[in-house]
N, C-alpha and C positions, 0 to 999 in steps of 0.2 A: 832463663824467659827474655822476650823482647829481642829475640834472636842470638842469643849467646848459649853456645855449647860447647863442648868440647870433647872431642873424639881423637881416636889414634891418627900420627902425623901423614901416614899413608892413604887414610881416606881423605882428608883434607887436600892433600895433593890431587889426589883421583879428582874430587869436585873442581878445582881449579882448572885442571887439565879440561874436564866437561864444558865448563863453563867457556872458557877459550874457544874451543872446538865449537860449542853452538853459535858464537859471537860470530866464525869462521863461515859456521852454514848459515847466515843468515837470521838468528833468533834473537828475541827481544828477551832481556832477562827481567825475570820477577824475582825480589827480594824480600824475604821477610824480615822484619823489624819494627816493632812499634818505636812512634817517635817523639821524641819531648816537644813540648809547646815554647818557642823562644820566648823569655822572660815570665816562664809559670814554671819554677823547681816545683811548687807546689804539689801540681799534678803528680810529678815522678813520685814525691813523697807519698803522696796520696797509693798511691799504685803499691808500692813496696808495704805499706802498713795494711791497706784494706784488702789485696789482692794475693801479695805474697805472704802476707804476715809477718814481716820482719824488717827492720830497720839497716838490715845489714847490706853491704854493698855486693851486690851475689856476684860482680863481674870480677872484683877482689879476690872474692872467697873461690872461685871455680878457676881463677888463673894459679892461687898458692896449690890447690890441688893438682892442677895440672903438669907443675911443675915436680910435684912429689910423685905422681903416681904413672910420670913418664908418656904423659898426654900432650896434647896442644891445644894450646888459644885460638879457638874459631878466627878470630880478625888476623891472625899474624898471617894468614896465608893469601887474605884475598887483596892484599896490597899492589900485587901482580896486574891486576884488572883496573887499577886507577887510570891509568894514561889511557884507557878506551874509553873510561867515563866520563874522562874530561873532553874528549874530541867527540863522542856520540852518547849524549848525557841522555838521548829521547830513546837508545837502546837499553839503558838501566832504569828500571822503575821501582820503587820501595813499594811493593803492593800489599798495604799494611795498615792501619791506622793509628790515630794520634794516641796521647794520653787521656787529652779532652773528651775525644768521642768514645774510649772506654769509661771514662765516669758517666758521660752523659747516658750511655746505654744501662751501666749500673745503677744509677739516680732513678731511670725509668721502672727497671724493673723491682727495686724497692717500694716505688710508688705503686706499681699496678700489680705485682705480685706478691702478697701476703706472704705466702710459701719461701719463696725465694728470699724474701726479709728474714723470716723466722730461720731458713739453714744458713744464712750468712751472718748471724747475731750468735748462732751456735759457733759455727767453723771459729769465727773469729775469737773467740772466748776460749776456744781449744789453742790455737794459733799463740795467741798470748800466755799460756798456760806453759805451752812445749816450747816457749822461744828458748828458753837457756840450752835448748838438747843440741848438740852437734853429731851427727854422726859422723863426720870427717876427722876430727880431731884424734880419736882413737886409732885410728887407722896413721893417720901420720906418725904420732908418736912412737906405733909399733915401728915404724921403718929404723929409727934410729938404732944403732948396735946391732942391728940382723947381719946373718950371713948372705953371702948372694942367692944362695938358694931359696932362704926366709925371705929376702926382700922381694924377689920373683911370688913368691907364694901370695905376699900381703898385697902386691901390686895388682893381681890376677882378683882380690877381693875388692880393692881400692877402686880398679876401674869398675866393677860389678857397680858397687854403692855409686859412682859419679854416674855410670849411665841410666840407673835408676831414678838418681835427683832430677836429671837434666830432662827424662824425659815424662817426668811425675809420678813415676810409677809408688814412688815413696807415700805418696798422698791417700788419701779415699777415694775409691775410683767415684762416689757421688759427690765430690768434692762441688759445693755451687758455684766456686768462681770460673769453672769450665764453661758455664755459660757466658760469661765475658771473656776468656782467654783464649778459650778455644770456638765456641760456636759461633760468637761475634766475629770474631777474626775470618771464623771461614766463610761467613755469608759474604763479606768486604771482599776477599780474595776471589769467589768467587763473580761477583759484578765488576771487580780489577779486569778479570778475564772475558767475560761476555762484552763490556763494554770497549775492548781494546781494539784497534784498528790494525794491530800487527797480523801477520799470517801465519808466523810461527814464535810462540812463547815457551820459555824454559823456567819453572818456577823451582827456586830453592826454597822449602818451606820442612819444616820438622815432618816426619811421615805419620805422627800421629793426627796431622791436619787432614790426610788425604781424604778417608772415608765422608767426613761430615762435607770437606769440600767439594768433592766430586759429587754427591748429593745435590747440594744447594747448587752444583754448575747445571746439573740436568733438571732441575726445576726450572732454571731459567730459560734452559735450552736443551730439550730432551735429546736433541740431536748429538750431542756429545756421549762417547763410549770409550770405552777402554780398548787399546790395541796390544799392549804389551807390557809387562812387567820383567824387572830387573832389580836384584838385591846384590847391596854391596855391603860385608860385614864392617862396621864403623871402629870396632875394638880390636885388636890381634895382638899377640904376646911378642914380646920384643926381636926375637928369633925367629916369628910365624912368618911365610911367605903371605903375601897376599891375595886373599882370593879372587878368583876371576867371576866377572858378574853371572849369575844363572837369570836365562830369559826365560820368559813364559809366552807365549804367542797367544791371542785372542782373538774373536771375530769383534766386526766393528770397525767402524769408518773412525778417520779421525775428525 
């Protein structure tokens, strides 16, 4: 959550390459990442307990899994953009909300929507009951003392579990926290884009946000449309060649 992802090394190298090319082509970069409030650590703690359902440090957990599964932690690769951020800060925008804004929206929904309040109470009770479960530990232990072939097989499973976890696929599709973590942030991102003075914007957000974000963007301005789509496989086997993006063109103006 909050912009923390783990994917294959080649994937992040390609992302950084695309970002650097976008800067060269005159784009303004919009980044995902819920940001803390200075002097308000209790808001981050609230987010972990209430919306994540865990007190664990998600960054530390995912970094450990990245090392065991042969994956890479996202933040390791974006350091190459630091120089341009220092020189041209206006071209690098954190187009996201704060933990304070998340809590304000959460409090509003609890106050105004009894159904949401009841769903959250049930979800938090279930999260507390399941808080001792850890889908990663058995895979890490299974790595010890295995042959290279077995390690490769376990690594495939490990990548799959991590991919589902970071995408939210291990949770309930009707998880009420999505109204805060996904829907609320999609509306914020759409406003960032609609109100931006930049001629060209390059957005780095998780793919799960796109459908809702684009719907919000069209609601603000029906003139927005999709011109093309390309896909990149985020996780590959250690010896598998990186797949070239597949492009699909569609009608419509930028």
